[in-house]
LUMLUMSE-717399 format. One record per atom (N, C-alpha, C): residue in three letters; residue number from 1; atom name; x, y, z. Coordinates in Angstrom, 2 decimals. Example, Ala and Ser with C-alpha at 12.3 -4.5 7.8 and 13.67 -1.06 7.14 Angstrom:
<rs>
residuo:ALA	num:1	atomo:N	c1:13.19	c2:-5.69	c3:7.80
residuo:ALA	num:1	atomo:CA	c1:12.30	c2:-4.50	c3:7.80
residuo:ALA	num:1	atomo:C	c1:13.20	c2:-3.30	c3:7.80
residuo:SER	num:2	atomo:N	c1:12.85	c2:-2.25	c3:7.08
residuo:SER	num:2	atomo:CA	c1:13.67	c2:-1.06	c3:7.14
residuo:SER	num:2	atomo:C	c1:12.90	c2:0.03	c3:7.87
</rs>
This chain:
<rs>
residuo:MET	num:1	atomo:N	c1:-18.50	c2:-19.59	c3:27.70
residuo:MET	num:1	atomo:CA	c1:-18.84	c2:-17.98	c3:26.86
residuo:MET	num:1	atomo:C	c1:-19.32	c2:-18.36	c3:25.40
residuo:PRO	num:2	atomo:N	c1:-20.27	c2:-17.10	c3:25.09
residuo:PRO	num:2	atomo:CA	c1:-20.82	c2:-17.49	c3:23.90
residuo:PRO	num:2	atomo:C	c1:-19.98	c2:-17.35	c3:22.53
residuo:LYS	num:3	atomo:N	c1:-20.62	c2:-17.66	c3:21.57
residuo:LYS	num:3	atomo:CA	c1:-19.91	c2:-17.18	c3:20.28
residuo:LYS	num:3	atomo:C	c1:-19.57	c2:-16.07	c3:20.16
residuo:MET	num:4	atomo:N	c1:-18.53	c2:-15.42	c3:19.08
residuo:MET	num:4	atomo:CA	c1:-18.59	c2:-14.21	c3:18.58
residuo:MET	num:4	atomo:C	c1:-19.53	c2:-14.11	c3:17.40
residuo:LYS	num:5	atomo:N	c1:-19.96	c2:-12.85	c3:17.35
residuo:LYS	num:5	atomo:CA	c1:-20.93	c2:-12.52	c3:16.20
residuo:LYS	num:5	atomo:C	c1:-20.01	c2:-11.77	c3:15.12
residuo:THR	num:6	atomo:N	c1:-20.10	c2:-12.12	c3:13.83
residuo:THR	num:6	atomo:CA	c1:-19.41	c2:-11.17	c3:12.82
residuo:THR	num:6	atomo:C	c1:-20.31	c2:-10.16	c3:12.45
residuo:ASN	num:7	atomo:N	c1:-19.46	c2:-9.29	c3:12.06
residuo:ASN	num:7	atomo:CA	c1:-20.12	c2:-7.71	c3:11.91
residuo:ASN	num:7	atomo:C	c1:-20.89	c2:-7.83	c3:10.77
residuo:SER	num:8	atomo:N	c1:-22.04	c2:-7.61	c3:10.68
residuo:SER	num:8	atomo:CA	c1:-22.74	c2:-7.64	c3:9.25
residuo:SER	num:8	atomo:C	c1:-22.24	c2:-7.01	c3:8.28
residuo:SER	num:9	atomo:N	c1:-21.98	c2:-5.74	c3:8.59
residuo:SER	num:9	atomo:CA	c1:-21.61	c2:-4.78	c3:7.62
residuo:SER	num:9	atomo:C	c1:-20.18	c2:-5.26	c3:6.90
residuo:ALA	num:10	atomo:N	c1:-19.24	c2:-5.82	c3:7.68
residuo:ALA	num:10	atomo:CA	c1:-18.00	c2:-6.34	c3:7.55
residuo:ALA	num:10	atomo:C	c1:-17.85	c2:-7.34	c3:6.70
residuo:LYS	num:11	atomo:N	c1:-18.77	c2:-8.07	c3:7.09
residuo:LYS	num:11	atomo:CA	c1:-18.57	c2:-9.45	c3:5.85
residuo:LYS	num:11	atomo:C	c1:-19.09	c2:-9.09	c3:4.64
residuo:LYS	num:12	atomo:N	c1:-19.93	c2:-8.31	c3:4.33
residuo:LYS	num:12	atomo:CA	c1:-20.47	c2:-7.75	c3:3.15
residuo:LYS	num:12	atomo:C	c1:-19.17	c2:-7.00	c3:2.27
residuo:ARG	num:13	atomo:N	c1:-18.57	c2:-6.33	c3:3.13
residuo:ARG	num:13	atomo:CA	c1:-17.33	c2:-5.17	c3:2.51
residuo:ARG	num:13	atomo:C	c1:-16.30	c2:-6.19	c3:2.24
residuo:PHE	num:14	atomo:N	c1:-15.83	c2:-6.99	c3:3.07
residuo:PHE	num:14	atomo:CA	c1:-14.37	c2:-7.39	c3:2.81
residuo:PHE	num:14	atomo:C	c1:-14.59	c2:-9.15	c3:2.46
residuo:LYS	num:15	atomo:N	c1:-13.59	c2:-9.62	c3:1.93
residuo:LYS	num:15	atomo:CA	c1:-13.44	c2:-11.08	c3:1.49
residuo:LYS	num:15	atomo:C	c1:-11.64	c2:-11.32	c3:1.84
residuo:LEU	num:16	atomo:N	c1:-11.73	c2:-12.60	c3:2.43
residuo:LEU	num:16	atomo:CA	c1:-10.34	c2:-13.06	c3:2.52
residuo:LEU	num:16	atomo:C	c1:-10.07	c2:-13.62	c3:1.33
residuo:THR	num:17	atomo:N	c1:-8.21	c2:-13.54	c3:1.01
residuo:THR	num:17	atomo:CA	c1:-7.72	c2:-13.94	c3:0.15
residuo:THR	num:17	atomo:C	c1:-6.94	c2:-15.42	c3:0.40
residuo:ALA	num:18	atomo:N	c1:-6.41	c2:-16.17	c3:-0.54
residuo:ALA	num:18	atomo:CA	c1:-6.22	c2:-17.66	c3:0.12
residuo:ALA	num:18	atomo:C	c1:-4.83	c2:-17.28	c3:0.92
residuo:THR	num:19	atomo:N	c1:-4.14	c2:-16.59	c3:0.85
residuo:THR	num:19	atomo:CA	c1:-2.80	c2:-16.46	c3:1.70
residuo:THR	num:19	atomo:C	c1:-3.17	c2:-15.66	c3:2.94
residuo:GLY	num:20	atomo:N	c1:-4.55	c2:-15.21	c3:3.21
residuo:GLY	num:20	atomo:CA	c1:-4.98	c2:-14.76	c3:4.53
residuo:GLY	num:20	atomo:C	c1:-5.05	c2:-13.09	c3:4.76
residuo:LYS	num:21	atomo:N	c1:-4.88	c2:-12.43	c3:3.44
residuo:LYS	num:21	atomo:CA	c1:-4.79	c2:-11.13	c3:3.76
residuo:LYS	num:21	atomo:C	c1:-6.46	c2:-10.74	c3:3.34
residuo:ILE	num:22	atomo:N	c1:-6.82	c2:-9.48	c3:3.44
residuo:ILE	num:22	atomo:CA	c1:-8.09	c2:-8.93	c3:3.56
residuo:ILE	num:22	atomo:C	c1:-8.20	c2:-7.84	c3:2.21
residuo:LYS	num:23	atomo:N	c1:-9.20	c2:-8.16	c3:1.38
residuo:LYS	num:23	atomo:CA	c1:-9.36	c2:-7.86	c3:-0.05
residuo:LYS	num:23	atomo:C	c1:-10.52	c2:-6.80	c3:0.18
residuo:ARG	num:24	atomo:N	c1:-10.49	c2:-5.37	c3:-0.42
residuo:ARG	num:24	atomo:CA	c1:-11.65	c2:-4.32	c3:-0.11
residuo:ARG	num:24	atomo:C	c1:-12.03	c2:-3.61	c3:-1.43
residuo:LYS	num:25	atomo:N	c1:-12.97	c2:-3.08	c3:-1.64
residuo:LYS	num:25	atomo:CA	c1:-13.24	c2:-2.28	c3:-2.86
residuo:LYS	num:25	atomo:C	c1:-12.73	c2:-0.83	c3:-2.55
residuo:ARG	num:26	atomo:N	c1:-12.41	c2:0.03	c3:-3.79
residuo:ARG	num:26	atomo:CA	c1:-11.87	c2:1.46	c3:-3.41
residuo:ARG	num:26	atomo:C	c1:-13.11	c2:2.19	c3:-3.64
residuo:ALA	num:27	atomo:N	c1:-13.10	c2:3.38	c3:-2.27
residuo:ALA	num:27	atomo:CA	c1:-14.14	c2:4.43	c3:-2.44
residuo:ALA	num:27	atomo:C	c1:-14.02	c2:5.50	c3:-3.75
residuo:TYR	num:28	atomo:N	c1:-14.68	c2:6.33	c3:-3.93
residuo:TYR	num:28	atomo:CA	c1:-14.86	c2:7.37	c3:-4.96
residuo:TYR	num:28	atomo:C	c1:-15.42	c2:7.07	c3:-6.13
residuo:LYS	num:29	atomo:N	c1:-16.24	c2:5.82	c3:-6.31
residuo:LYS	num:29	atomo:CA	c1:-16.52	c2:5.34	c3:-7.64
residuo:LYS	num:29	atomo:C	c1:-18.08	c2:5.30	c3:-7.60
residuo:ARG	num:30	atomo:N	c1:-18.85	c2:6.00	c3:-7.06
residuo:ARG	num:30	atomo:CA	c1:-20.15	c2:5.82	c3:-6.73
residuo:ARG	num:30	atomo:C	c1:-21.06	c2:6.91	c3:-7.74
residuo:HIS	num:31	atomo:N	c1:-20.44	c2:8.13	c3:-7.60
residuo:HIS	num:31	atomo:CA	c1:-21.24	c2:9.61	c3:-7.95
residuo:HIS	num:31	atomo:C	c1:-20.00	c2:10.29	c3:-8.59
residuo:ILE	num:32	atomo:N	c1:-20.71	c2:11.07	c3:-9.50
residuo:ILE	num:32	atomo:CA	c1:-19.66	c2:12.58	c3:-9.74
residuo:ILE	num:32	atomo:C	c1:-18.43	c2:11.96	c3:-10.29
residuo:LEU	num:33	atomo:N	c1:-19.02	c2:11.06	c3:-11.13
residuo:LEU	num:33	atomo:CA	c1:-17.79	c2:10.24	c3:-12.28
residuo:LEU	num:33	atomo:C	c1:-17.24	c2:11.37	c3:-13.07
residuo:THR	num:34	atomo:N	c1:-18.35	c2:12.21	c3:-13.65
residuo:THR	num:34	atomo:CA	c1:-17.76	c2:13.09	c3:-14.88
residuo:THR	num:34	atomo:C	c1:-16.58	c2:13.80	c3:-14.67
residuo:LYS	num:35	atomo:N	c1:-16.27	c2:14.24	c3:-13.62
residuo:LYS	num:35	atomo:CA	c1:-14.94	c2:15.29	c3:-13.67
residuo:LYS	num:35	atomo:C	c1:-13.64	c2:14.40	c3:-13.21
residuo:LYS	num:36	atomo:N	c1:-13.87	c2:12.86	c3:-13.02
residuo:LYS	num:36	atomo:CA	c1:-12.91	c2:12.18	c3:-12.81
residuo:LYS	num:36	atomo:C	c1:-12.13	c2:11.27	c3:-14.00
residuo:ALA	num:37	atomo:N	c1:-10.95	c2:11.44	c3:-14.11
residuo:ALA	num:37	atomo:CA	c1:-10.32	c2:10.80	c3:-15.43
residuo:ALA	num:37	atomo:C	c1:-10.58	c2:9.27	c3:-15.78
residuo:THR	num:38	atomo:N	c1:-10.70	c2:9.00	c3:-16.81
residuo:THR	num:38	atomo:CA	c1:-10.91	c2:7.54	c3:-17.31
residuo:THR	num:38	atomo:C	c1:-10.25	c2:6.43	c3:-16.81
residuo:ASP	num:39	atomo:N	c1:-8.92	c2:6.53	c3:-16.57
residuo:ASP	num:39	atomo:CA	c1:-8.09	c2:5.78	c3:-15.93
residuo:ASP	num:39	atomo:C	c1:-8.08	c2:5.94	c3:-14.36
residuo:ARG	num:40	atomo:N	c1:-8.52	c2:7.09	c3:-13.83
residuo:ARG	num:40	atomo:CA	c1:-8.50	c2:6.70	c3:-12.38
residuo:ARG	num:40	atomo:C	c1:-9.79	c2:6.10	c3:-11.87
residuo:LYS	num:41	atomo:N	c1:-10.95	c2:6.26	c3:-12.84
residuo:LYS	num:41	atomo:CA	c1:-12.17	c2:5.51	c3:-12.56
residuo:LYS	num:41	atomo:C	c1:-11.80	c2:3.73	c3:-12.95
residuo:ARG	num:42	atomo:N	c1:-11.05	c2:3.71	c3:-14.09
residuo:ARG	num:42	atomo:CA	c1:-10.70	c2:2.14	c3:-14.14
residuo:ARG	num:42	atomo:C	c1:-9.92	c2:1.67	c3:-12.79
residuo:ARG	num:43	atomo:N	c1:-8.76	c2:2.35	c3:-12.44
residuo:ARG	num:43	atomo:CA	c1:-8.28	c2:1.84	c3:-11.40
residuo:ARG	num:43	atomo:C	c1:-8.91	c2:1.78	c3:-10.10
residuo:LEU	num:44	atomo:N	c1:-10.00	c2:2.71	c3:-9.87
residuo:LEU	num:44	atomo:CA	c1:-11.07	c2:2.95	c3:-8.71
residuo:LEU	num:44	atomo:C	c1:-11.78	c2:1.41	c3:-8.72
residuo:GLY	num:45	atomo:N	c1:-11.87	c2:0.89	c3:-9.73
residuo:GLY	num:45	atomo:CA	c1:-12.93	c2:-0.34	c3:-9.85
residuo:GLY	num:45	atomo:C	c1:-12.26	c2:-1.57	c3:-9.67
residuo:GLN	num:46	atomo:N	c1:-10.62	c2:-1.39	c3:-9.35
residuo:GLN	num:46	atomo:CA	c1:-10.01	c2:-2.68	c3:-9.09
residuo:GLN	num:46	atomo:C	c1:-9.99	c2:-3.05	c3:-7.52
residuo:PRO	num:47	atomo:N	c1:-9.90	c2:-3.89	c3:-7.15
residuo:PRO	num:47	atomo:CA	c1:-10.04	c2:-4.24	c3:-5.78
residuo:PRO	num:47	atomo:C	c1:-8.75	c2:-4.06	c3:-5.14
residuo:THR	num:48	atomo:N	c1:-8.35	c2:-3.74	c3:-3.53
residuo:THR	num:48	atomo:CA	c1:-6.95	c2:-3.65	c3:-3.11
residuo:THR	num:48	atomo:C	c1:-7.26	c2:-4.35	c3:-2.03
residuo:LEU	num:49	atomo:N	c1:-6.22	c2:-4.43	c3:-1.25
residuo:LEU	num:49	atomo:CA	c1:-5.99	c2:-5.06	c3:-0.09
residuo:LEU	num:49	atomo:C	c1:-6.11	c2:-3.75	c3:1.19
residuo:VAL	num:50	atomo:N	c1:-6.48	c2:-4.27	c3:2.50
residuo:VAL	num:50	atomo:CA	c1:-6.80	c2:-3.65	c3:3.31
residuo:VAL	num:50	atomo:C	c1:-5.12	c2:-3.21	c3:3.95
residuo:HIS	num:51	atomo:N	c1:-5.15	c2:-1.84	c3:4.39
residuo:HIS	num:51	atomo:CA	c1:-3.70	c2:-1.50	c3:4.79
residuo:HIS	num:51	atomo:C	c1:-3.41	c2:-2.28	c3:6.18
residuo:LYS	num:52	atomo:N	c1:-1.99	c2:-2.47	c3:6.16
residuo:LYS	num:52	atomo:CA	c1:-1.37	c2:-3.48	c3:7.61
residuo:LYS	num:52	atomo:C	c1:-1.92	c2:-2.78	c3:8.72
residuo:ALA	num:53	atomo:N	c1:-2.20	c2:-1.45	c3:8.88
residuo:ALA	num:53	atomo:CA	c1:-2.26	c2:-0.69	c3:10.05
residuo:ALA	num:53	atomo:C	c1:-3.95	c2:-1.30	c3:10.47
residuo:ASP	num:54	atomo:N	c1:-4.59	c2:-1.45	c3:9.47
residuo:ASP	num:54	atomo:CA	c1:-6.20	c2:-1.55	c3:9.72
residuo:ASP	num:54	atomo:C	c1:-6.47	c2:-2.98	c3:9.85
residuo:GLU	num:55	atomo:N	c1:-5.41	c2:-4.02	c3:9.35
residuo:GLU	num:55	atomo:CA	c1:-5.88	c2:-5.37	c3:9.31
residuo:GLU	num:55	atomo:C	c1:-6.43	c2:-5.94	c3:10.68
residuo:LYS	num:56	atomo:N	c1:-5.94	c2:-5.74	c3:11.77
residuo:LYS	num:56	atomo:CA	c1:-6.02	c2:-6.11	c3:13.24
residuo:LYS	num:56	atomo:C	c1:-7.39	c2:-5.93	c3:13.37
residuo:ASN	num:57	atomo:N	c1:-8.08	c2:-4.58	c3:13.37
residuo:ASN	num:57	atomo:CA	c1:-9.37	c2:-4.11	c3:13.38
residuo:ASN	num:57	atomo:C	c1:-10.67	c2:-4.92	c3:12.40
residuo:VAL	num:58	atomo:N	c1:-10.16	c2:-5.08	c3:11.13
residuo:VAL	num:58	atomo:CA	c1:-11.05	c2:-5.69	c3:10.28
residuo:VAL	num:58	atomo:C	c1:-11.05	c2:-7.24	c3:10.60
residuo:LYS	num:59	atomo:N	c1:-10.12	c2:-8.00	c3:10.98
residuo:LYS	num:59	atomo:CA	c1:-9.91	c2:-9.05	c3:11.54
residuo:LYS	num:59	atomo:C	c1:-10.89	c2:-9.40	c3:12.78
residuo:LEU	num:60	atomo:N	c1:-11.16	c2:-8.44	c3:13.65
residuo:LEU	num:60	atomo:CA	c1:-11.82	c2:-8.46	c3:14.68
residuo:LEU	num:60	atomo:C	c1:-13.29	c2:-8.56	c3:14.44
residuo:LEU	num:61	atomo:N	c1:-13.53	c2:-7.50	c3:13.40
residuo:LEU	num:61	atomo:CA	c1:-15.05	c2:-7.35	c3:12.98
residuo:LEU	num:61	atomo:C	c1:-15.42	c2:-8.93	c3:12.10
residuo:LEU	num:62	atomo:N	c1:-14.62	c2:-9.56	c3:11.44
residuo:LEU	num:62	atomo:CA	c1:-14.87	c2:-10.65	c3:11.07
residuo:LEU	num:62	atomo:C	c1:-14.55	c2:-11.69	c3:11.74
residuo:CYS	num:63	atomo:N	c1:-14.14	c2:-11.74	c3:13.10
residuo:CYS	num:63	atomo:CA	c1:-14.10	c2:-12.86	c3:14.09
residuo:CYS	num:63	atomo:C	c1:-12.91	c2:-13.75	c3:13.58
residuo:LEU	num:64	atomo:N	c1:-11.86	c2:-13.31	c3:13.03
residuo:LEU	num:64	atomo:CA	c1:-10.86	c2:-14.13	c3:12.62
residuo:LEU	num:64	atomo:C	c1:-9.52	c2:-14.07	c3:13.34
residuo:ALA	num:65	atomo:N	c1:-9.57	c2:-12.99	c3:14.18
residuo:ALA	num:65	atomo:CA	c1:-8.20	c2:-12.74	c3:15.29
residuo:ALA	num:65	atomo:C	c1:-8.37	c2:-13.83	c3:16.52
</rs>
């Protein structure tokens, strides 16, 4: 059986933490930023973890499962 290929878009969007969780960037920080509050924009700049319900699908894309 051939090797699994890692999804190219997924490997650019997700990183693995040392404990095995998956880190992602938040949405809504690209444009139309004038109407968003400063504290909201600051929070959107911080990375967060992928939700538990989505972890299995992301791990399949990254060939970690």
